[in-house]
VEXDO-627654 format. One record per residue (C-alpha): residue number from 1; residue in one letter; z, x, y. Coordinates in nm, 4 decimals. Layout:
N
NUM, A, Z, X, Y
...
END
This chain:
403
1, M, -1.0613, 2.9257, 0.0138
2, S, -0.9318, 3.0655, 0.3453
3, D, -0.8331, 2.7252, 0.4806
4, P, -0.5875, 2.5315, 0.2608
5, A, -0.7057, 2.2060, 0.4152
6, A, -1.0489, 2.2634, 0.2621
7, S, -0.9080, 2.1999, -0.0830
8, I, -0.8407, 1.8406, 0.0176
9, L, -1.2131, 1.7818, 0.0431
10, V, -1.2903, 1.8748, -0.3125
11, G, -1.3461, 1.5797, -0.5429
12, G, -1.5207, 1.2501, -0.5584
13, G, -1.8441, 1.4166, -0.6714
14, R, -1.9031, 1.5799, -0.3308
15, T, -1.9103, 1.9454, -0.2417
16, I, -1.7115, 2.0670, 0.0552
17, T, -2.0327, 2.1241, 0.2505
18, N, -2.1483, 1.7673, 0.1940
19, R, -1.8119, 1.6256, 0.2905
20, I, -1.8060, 1.8278, 0.6138
21, S, -2.1649, 1.7277, 0.6913
22, A, -2.0789, 1.3604, 0.6386
23, S, -1.7721, 1.3843, 0.8589
24, R, -1.9691, 1.5645, 1.1300
25, N, -2.2275, 1.2814, 1.1313
26, A, -1.9515, 1.0202, 1.1454
27, V, -1.7889, 1.1858, 1.4467
28, L, -2.1266, 1.2230, 1.6182
29, L, -2.1858, 0.8481, 1.5762
30, L, -1.8405, 0.7613, 1.7123
31, F, -1.8921, 0.9752, 2.0236
32, F, -2.2322, 0.8088, 2.0731
33, L, -2.0815, 0.4625, 2.0371
34, H, -1.8052, 0.5491, 2.2821
35, G, -2.0692, 0.6425, 2.5414
36, V, -2.2695, 0.3257, 2.4785
37, I, -1.9742, 0.0954, 2.5174
38, F, -1.8392, 0.2684, 2.8243
39, A, -2.1826, 0.2759, 2.9938
40, T, -2.2413, -0.0901, 2.9067
41, W, -1.9401, -0.1762, 3.1235
42, V, -2.0342, 0.0734, 3.3964
43, S, -2.3919, -0.0546, 3.4245
44, R, -2.2737, -0.4121, 3.4885
45, I, -1.9920, -0.3411, 3.7329
46, P, -2.2034, -0.4575, 4.0312
47, A, -2.2813, -0.7847, 3.8533
48, V, -1.9137, -0.8477, 3.7661
49, K, -1.8066, -0.7479, 4.1188
50, N, -2.0540, -0.9882, 4.2787
51, S, -1.9850, -1.2767, 4.0401
52, L, -1.6117, -1.2569, 4.1176
53, G, -1.6648, -1.1935, 4.4903
54, L, -1.4509, -0.8742, 4.4946
55, S, -1.4337, -0.6236, 4.7806
56, A, -1.4509, -0.2519, 4.7036
57, S, -1.0729, -0.2145, 4.7368
58, V, -0.9921, -0.5146, 4.5162
59, L, -1.2379, -0.3834, 4.2539
60, G, -1.0582, -0.0480, 4.2789
61, L, -0.7258, -0.2199, 4.2135
62, A, -0.8706, -0.3998, 3.9116
63, L, -0.9995, -0.0687, 3.7826
64, L, -0.6396, 0.0549, 3.7766
65, G, -0.6044, -0.1660, 3.4703
66, V, -0.7853, 0.1043, 3.2764
67, A, -0.5151, 0.3568, 3.3753
68, I, -0.2335, 0.1138, 3.3026
69, G, -0.3683, 0.0687, 2.9537
70, S, -0.4776, 0.4176, 2.8652
71, I, -0.1932, 0.6351, 3.0002
72, P, 0.0653, 0.5059, 2.7472
73, A, -0.1956, 0.4679, 2.4729
74, M, -0.3072, 0.8330, 2.4754
75, P, 0.0311, 0.9960, 2.3938
76, L, 0.1022, 0.7166, 2.1437
77, A, -0.2318, 0.7955, 1.9740
78, G, -0.1354, 1.1636, 1.9679
79, W, 0.2017, 1.0850, 1.8015
80, L, 0.0316, 0.8611, 1.5441
81, I, -0.2264, 1.1297, 1.4704
82, S, 0.0487, 1.3871, 1.4100
83, H, 0.2274, 1.1631, 1.1639
84, H, -0.0577, 0.9821, 0.9959
85, G, -0.3696, 1.1929, 1.0627
86, S, -0.6642, 1.1240, 1.2899
87, R, -0.8655, 0.9164, 1.0427
88, P, -0.6690, 0.5862, 1.0579
89, V, -0.6109, 0.6145, 1.4332
90, T, -0.9833, 0.6779, 1.4886
91, I, -1.0814, 0.3757, 1.2824
92, F, -0.8393, 0.1233, 1.4426
93, A, -0.8915, 0.2496, 1.7977
94, S, -1.2730, 0.2448, 1.7589
95, L, -1.2735, -0.1120, 1.6266
96, G, -1.0381, -0.2173, 1.9082
97, F, -1.2630, -0.0547, 2.1714
98, C, -1.5608, -0.2526, 2.0457
99, L, -1.3657, -0.5806, 2.0557
100, A, -1.2287, -0.5152, 2.4030
101, L, -1.5684, -0.4947, 2.5718
102, P, -1.6487, -0.8671, 2.6166
103, G, -1.3183, -0.9291, 2.7973
104, M, -1.4434, -0.8030, 3.1327
105, A, -1.7514, -1.0275, 3.1255
106, F, -1.5371, -1.3389, 3.0797
107, A, -1.2792, -1.2548, 3.3498
108, S, -1.2308, -1.5329, 3.6023
109, D, -1.0705, -1.3367, 3.8848
110, A, -0.9355, -0.9946, 3.9763
111, V, -0.6149, -1.0445, 3.7775
112, T, -0.7838, -1.1339, 3.4516
113, L, -1.0368, -0.8569, 3.5088
114, G, -0.7491, -0.6129, 3.5497
115, L, -0.5865, -0.7364, 3.2291
116, A, -0.9125, -0.7051, 3.0358
117, L, -0.9584, -0.3559, 3.1764
118, A, -0.6054, -0.2637, 3.0655
119, L, -0.6922, -0.3501, 2.7038
120, F, -1.0241, -0.1759, 2.7405
121, G, -0.8469, 0.1333, 2.8741
122, A, -0.5846, 0.1363, 2.5999
123, T, -0.8399, 0.1262, 2.3202
124, A, -1.0700, 0.3709, 2.4987
125, G, -0.7925, 0.6235, 2.5528
126, A, -0.6707, 0.5987, 2.1909
127, M, -1.0238, 0.6325, 2.0577
128, D, -1.0939, 0.9300, 2.2852
129, V, -0.7886, 1.1223, 2.1695
130, A, -0.8434, 1.0338, 1.8021
131, M, -1.2125, 1.1172, 1.7774
132, N, -1.1602, 1.4442, 1.9654
133, A, -0.8790, 1.5310, 1.7220
134, H, -1.0994, 1.4446, 1.4291
135, G, -1.3757, 1.6571, 1.5800
136, V, -1.1340, 1.9537, 1.6003
137, A, -1.0517, 1.9078, 1.2321
138, V, -1.4213, 1.9059, 1.1440
139, E, -1.4759, 2.2223, 1.3506
140, R, -1.1871, 2.4012, 1.1850
141, L, -1.3065, 2.3192, 0.8354
142, A, -1.6723, 2.4020, 0.9124
143, G, -1.5796, 2.7305, 1.0777
144, R, -1.8051, 2.6872, 1.3794
145, S, -1.8069, 2.5223, 1.7178
146, M, -1.9300, 2.1645, 1.7453
147, M, -1.7387, 2.0222, 2.0400
148, S, -2.0251, 2.0598, 2.2893
149, L, -2.2550, 1.8716, 2.0509
150, F, -1.9955, 1.5954, 2.0028
151, H, -1.9692, 1.5509, 2.3786
152, A, -2.3482, 1.5566, 2.4049
153, M, -2.3554, 1.2497, 2.1864
154, F, -2.1164, 1.0743, 2.4240
155, S, -2.3598, 1.1524, 2.7084
156, L, -2.6572, 1.0331, 2.5021
157, G, -2.4646, 0.7163, 2.4388
158, G, -2.3952, 0.6809, 2.8074
159, M, -2.7608, 0.7254, 2.8822
160, T, -2.8612, 0.4692, 2.6234
161, G, -2.6024, 0.2143, 2.7312
162, S, -2.6902, 0.2547, 3.0958
163, A, -3.0642, 0.2328, 3.0333
164, I, -3.0183, -0.0875, 2.8299
165, G, -2.7846, -0.2156, 3.1031
166, G, -3.0529, -0.1546, 3.3654
167, L, -3.3112, -0.3343, 3.1503
168, V, -3.1014, -0.6421, 3.0878
169, A, -2.9732, -0.6537, 3.4499
170, G, -3.3311, -0.6386, 3.5778
171, N, -3.4226, -0.9297, 3.3534
172, G, -3.1284, -1.1466, 3.4666
173, I, -2.9381, -1.1433, 3.1351
174, S, -2.5736, -1.2294, 3.1922
175, P, -2.2956, -0.9751, 3.1284
176, Q, -2.1426, -1.2209, 2.8781
177, A, -2.4481, -1.2225, 2.6511
178, H, -2.5022, -0.8510, 2.7018
179, F, -2.1484, -0.7501, 2.6144
180, I, -2.1245, -0.9745, 2.3060
181, A, -2.4472, -0.8292, 2.1628
182, V, -2.3306, -0.4682, 2.2197
183, C, -1.9896, -0.5480, 2.0730
184, A, -2.1458, -0.6820, 1.7462
185, L, -2.3771, -0.3877, 1.7015
186, A, -2.1034, -0.1365, 1.7812
187, L, -1.8690, -0.2981, 1.5301
188, L, -2.1280, -0.2675, 1.2575
189, C, -2.1941, 0.0999, 1.3370
190, T, -1.8221, 0.1750, 1.3459
191, L, -1.7724, 0.0226, 1.0008
192, L, -2.0620, 0.2311, 0.8676
193, S, -1.9083, 0.5539, 1.0070
194, M, -1.5689, 0.5038, 0.8375
195, R, -1.6709, 0.6310, 0.4960
196, G, -1.7746, 0.9715, 0.6318
197, L, -1.4453, 1.0540, 0.8064
198, L, -1.2193, 1.3237, 0.6651
199, P, -0.9075, 1.2222, 0.4736
200, A, -0.5962, 1.1612, 0.6857
201, S, -0.4152, 1.4412, 0.5119
202, V, -0.6500, 1.7029, 0.6613
203, D, -0.4787, 1.7004, 1.0031
204, A, -0.1504, 1.5107, 0.9582
205, T, 0.1206, 1.7473, 1.0901
206, P, 0.4415, 1.5425, 1.1319
207, H, 0.6514, 1.8446, 1.2384
208, A, 0.4153, 1.9749, 1.5092
209, P, 0.5582, 1.9856, 1.8650
210, A, 0.4790, 1.6774, 2.0719
211, F, 0.4321, 1.8694, 2.4018
212, A, 0.2897, 2.2108, 2.4912
213, R, 0.4802, 2.4702, 2.6917
214, I, 0.3030, 2.4831, 3.0287
215, T, 0.1727, 2.8390, 3.0794
216, R, -0.0358, 2.9687, 3.3727
217, P, -0.3636, 2.9370, 3.1717
218, L, -0.2787, 2.5799, 3.0722
219, L, -0.1863, 2.4898, 3.4283
220, G, -0.5190, 2.6187, 3.5568
221, L, -0.7064, 2.4346, 3.2835
222, G, -0.5120, 2.1168, 3.3604
223, I, -0.6050, 2.1349, 3.7269
224, L, -0.9730, 2.1885, 3.6421
225, A, -0.9634, 1.9005, 3.3939
226, F, -0.8057, 1.6764, 3.6561
227, C, -1.0775, 1.7620, 3.9108
228, F, -1.3762, 1.7260, 3.6830
229, L, -1.2700, 1.4180, 3.4913
230, L, -1.1803, 1.2523, 3.8210
231, S, -1.5307, 1.3331, 3.9385
232, E, -1.6866, 1.2103, 3.6166
233, G, -1.4975, 0.8816, 3.6400
234, A, -1.6043, 0.8346, 4.0001
235, M, -1.9679, 0.9051, 3.9141
236, A, -1.9545, 0.6558, 3.6282
237, D, -1.7986, 0.3711, 3.8241
238, W, -1.9557, 0.4166, 4.1664
239, T, -2.3116, 0.5467, 4.1243
240, A, -2.4503, 0.1986, 4.0585
241, V, -2.2497, 0.0544, 4.3480
242, Y, -2.3698, 0.3364, 4.5799
243, L, -2.7341, 0.2759, 4.4917
244, R, -2.7022, -0.1040, 4.5308
245, Q, -2.4722, -0.1227, 4.8322
246, S, -2.5546, 0.1868, 5.0389
247, L, -2.9244, 0.2377, 4.9495
248, H, -3.0048, -0.1309, 4.8914
249, T, -3.1886, -0.0876, 4.5590
250, D, -3.2579, -0.3699, 4.3158
251, P, -3.0065, -0.4332, 4.0331
252, G, -3.2143, -0.2601, 3.7667
253, T, -3.2581, 0.0598, 3.9708
254, A, -2.8913, 0.0621, 4.0587
255, A, -2.7836, 0.0303, 3.6975
256, S, -3.0177, 0.3172, 3.5993
257, G, -2.8456, 0.5763, 3.8186
258, Y, -2.5827, 0.6536, 3.5618
259, A, -2.8562, 0.6958, 3.3013
260, F, -3.0022, 0.9936, 3.4957
261, F, -2.6576, 1.1465, 3.5289
262, S, -2.5889, 1.0973, 3.1555
263, A, -2.9307, 1.2356, 3.0556
264, A, -2.8614, 1.5581, 3.2387
265, M, -2.5144, 1.5741, 3.0869
266, A, -2.6555, 1.5267, 2.7397
267, L, -2.9237, 1.7947, 2.7778
268, G, -2.6728, 2.0462, 2.9110
269, R, -2.4283, 1.9786, 2.6280
270, L, -2.6977, 2.0048, 2.3648
271, M, -2.7512, 2.3623, 2.4850
272, G, -2.3819, 2.4240, 2.5589
273, D, -2.2788, 2.6402, 2.2659
274, R, -2.5739, 2.8735, 2.3078
275, L, -2.5191, 2.9031, 2.6793
276, V, -2.1541, 2.9972, 2.6289
277, D, -2.2527, 3.2645, 2.3751
278, R, -2.5031, 3.4129, 2.6188
279, F, -2.3286, 3.3900, 2.9562
280, G, -1.9568, 3.3333, 2.8828
281, S, -1.7310, 3.0406, 2.9550
282, A, -1.6046, 3.1509, 3.2999
283, F, -1.9538, 3.2078, 3.4312
284, L, -2.0740, 2.8645, 3.3097
285, V, -1.7730, 2.6887, 3.4663
286, R, -1.8348, 2.8551, 3.8032
287, A, -2.2137, 2.8052, 3.7941
288, G, -2.1819, 2.4447, 3.6817
289, S, -1.9317, 2.3734, 3.9563
290, A, -2.1613, 2.5154, 4.2235
291, L, -2.4591, 2.3176, 4.0886
292, A, -2.2613, 1.9940, 4.0892
293, A, -2.1443, 2.0475, 4.4489
294, A, -2.5051, 2.1183, 4.5561
295, G, -2.6293, 1.8048, 4.3772
296, L, -2.3730, 1.5831, 4.5439
297, S, -2.4648, 1.7340, 4.8797
298, I, -2.8281, 1.6463, 4.8161
299, A, -2.7544, 1.2938, 4.6977
300, L, -2.5294, 1.2062, 4.9884
301, G, -2.6791, 1.4235, 5.2596
302, F, -3.0387, 1.2931, 5.2466
303, H, -2.9323, 0.9354, 5.1785
304, T, -3.2501, 0.8258, 5.0018
305, V, -3.3094, 0.6821, 4.6572
306, G, -3.5154, 0.9861, 4.5472
307, S, -3.2573, 1.2374, 4.6667
308, A, -2.9811, 1.0339, 4.5004
309, F, -3.1462, 1.0541, 4.1587
310, V, -3.2245, 1.4261, 4.2020
311, G, -2.8618, 1.4820, 4.3049
312, F, -2.7260, 1.2855, 4.0125
313, V, -2.9311, 1.4954, 3.7726
314, A, -2.7933, 1.8172, 3.9246
315, V, -2.4359, 1.6822, 3.9058
316, G, -2.4821, 1.5843, 3.5409
317, A, -2.6223, 1.9256, 3.4527
318, G, -2.3412, 2.1032, 3.6397
319, F, -2.0649, 1.8978, 3.4809
320, S, -2.2203, 1.9050, 3.1311
321, V, -2.0474, 2.1949, 2.9563
322, I, -1.7344, 2.2218, 3.1703
323, V, -1.5117, 1.9648, 2.9947
324, P, -1.5979, 2.0864, 2.6371
325, I, -1.5231, 2.4421, 2.7567
326, L, -1.1906, 2.3350, 2.9035
327, F, -1.0845, 2.1537, 2.5837
328, G, -1.1802, 2.4533, 2.3720
329, A, -0.9952, 2.6956, 2.5995
330, A, -0.6888, 2.4703, 2.5959
331, G, -0.6889, 2.4738, 2.2184
332, R, -0.7042, 2.8525, 2.2075
333, A, -0.4355, 2.8890, 2.4733
334, G, -0.1912, 2.6318, 2.3346
335, G, -0.3192, 2.4848, 2.0063
336, G, -0.3329, 2.1142, 1.9505
337, A, -0.0471, 2.0522, 2.1907
338, G, -0.2439, 2.2440, 2.4523
339, I, -0.5499, 2.0198, 2.4056
340, S, -0.3255, 1.7155, 2.4355
341, A, -0.1684, 1.8367, 2.7596
342, V, -0.4999, 1.9296, 2.9271
343, T, -0.6702, 1.6126, 2.8095
344, T, -0.3910, 1.3879, 2.9373
345, T, -0.3850, 1.5659, 3.2742
346, G, -0.7594, 1.5345, 3.2977
347, Y, -0.7540, 1.1663, 3.2224
348, F, -0.5065, 1.1057, 3.4984
349, G, -0.7858, 1.2202, 3.7233
350, F, -1.0501, 1.0231, 3.5350
351, L, -0.8548, 0.7049, 3.5815
352, A, -0.7294, 0.7695, 3.9356
353, G, -1.0711, 0.8604, 4.0728
354, P, -1.2497, 0.5247, 4.0780
355, P, -0.9712, 0.3290, 4.2575
356, M, -0.9233, 0.6220, 4.4994
357, I, -1.2932, 0.6115, 4.5868
358, G, -1.2641, 0.2346, 4.6401
359, F, -0.9806, 0.2649, 4.8904
360, V, -1.1562, 0.5454, 5.0868
361, A, -1.4812, 0.3457, 5.0782
362, D, -1.3101, 0.0462, 5.2370
363, A, -1.1368, 0.2641, 5.4964
364, I, -1.4450, 0.4645, 5.5913
365, N, -1.7557, 0.4077, 5.3777
366, L, -1.8707, 0.4755, 5.0217
367, R, -2.0847, 0.7717, 5.1210
368, A, -1.7869, 0.9523, 5.2746
369, A, -1.5672, 0.8611, 4.9788
370, L, -1.8071, 1.0191, 4.7300
371, G, -1.8136, 1.3309, 4.9481
372, I, -1.4616, 1.4072, 4.8193
373, L, -1.6203, 1.4968, 4.4914
374, I, -1.7971, 1.7961, 4.6501
375, A, -1.4623, 1.9618, 4.7257
376, L, -1.3286, 1.8797, 4.3785
377, S, -1.6394, 2.0334, 4.2172
378, L, -1.5862, 2.3553, 4.4111
379, A, -1.2450, 2.3924, 4.2452
380, G, -1.4279, 2.5201, 3.9432
381, V, -1.5704, 2.8096, 4.1420
382, L, -1.2192, 2.9163, 4.2414
383, L, -1.0388, 2.8543, 3.9105
384, G, -1.3153, 2.9172, 3.6580
385, G, -1.1389, 3.2332, 3.5377
386, A, -0.8697, 3.0174, 3.3735
387, V, -1.0955, 2.9676, 3.0717
388, K, -1.0894, 3.3464, 3.0002
389, A, -0.7331, 3.3160, 2.8656
390, G, -0.8624, 3.2153, 2.5264
391, E, -1.2298, 3.2866, 2.5492
392, Q, -1.3848, 3.3190, 2.2056
393, R, -1.7400, 3.3809, 2.0838
394, G, -1.7183, 3.1357, 1.7999
395, F, -1.4885, 3.0739, 1.5085
396, P, -1.3882, 3.3225, 1.2440
397, A, -1.5967, 3.2789, 0.9322
398, A, -1.4305, 3.0222, 0.7076
399, A, -1.4816, 3.0700, 0.3363
400, L, -1.5531, 2.7077, 0.2601
401, E, -1.7434, 2.7725, -0.0541
402, D, -1.8488, 2.4919, -0.2839
403, K, -1.6060, 2.4959, -0.5751
END
């Protein structure tokens, strides 16, 4: 076998191929659940905001709780993965993320909402790092790219969670009942996925460097990750508010905005690997950036419900393959430490974006605040060449034969 880690999978009556297939399905399910849980919260932000009587700026401050929780949790998760492998970290973080969801629905004011969001952010950040690390391990052992498909499942989960959120919001179901039901189902699915995960020994590397050396390619990738994850975070947290507050839609329509965005993201990511093989990573980053900027211009420029949904679809399609491409390029440019550095930088943007939009919305208006995302999207047109540093047309063939 060309990969020593593959020998770990032999045993227990399973072939290597079957073990990798099971682990792939487990990671796909976890990415899907992550999207469902996150979108469940996003789809009910207007309801929580209104029930607590929060202004846009106060809601923005409460949303900082996600950053306060996740920023220390992400490097801690990385350290734990290095020493103990991604399997146990993935399991505990995923269970914690499920259990953290109901906290926001039972908040009594902005302070308790912020505390609940801090716990939500900590478990979300740890799960994100862990399941991506486990996905990298599955890719390496399988000998082919899967990251775009994994991220597609997150988008499908986001679409599903948002669509269900729109349905229950339109029928007057409370966030408390909604979140408890999703929590219970997600816990069950997480427990079912655990058996398929790879052994912890597959990717436990206690002597690996904790931080990557910042090279020019990694710097460019980090800037792009910051811009696009900031924009994704803002789209997630503010699309429903924009539709409800600026365009005066009903609660169900407002909650469905993120579903259209997520659907386009999912479709683009399902085709992502083939598109990269045909057109190249740099071209896709630049084209996707231009498409996203155009979609935002349509959504905000025409200021109608129809144009908003058309624009959100264009933004989702444009964003779809960019983050998976950035993570892959970071791994080729700096290995696991490179992925960690670019992911952490990107999530600073993801977490800073929503509160920043809230402050600008209170100072000017929400429409103008979301216009900032147009400029951030265009950064990909200027810096798309950064992904060429480690561009690769797939993985070397891995001789993972059934022994």
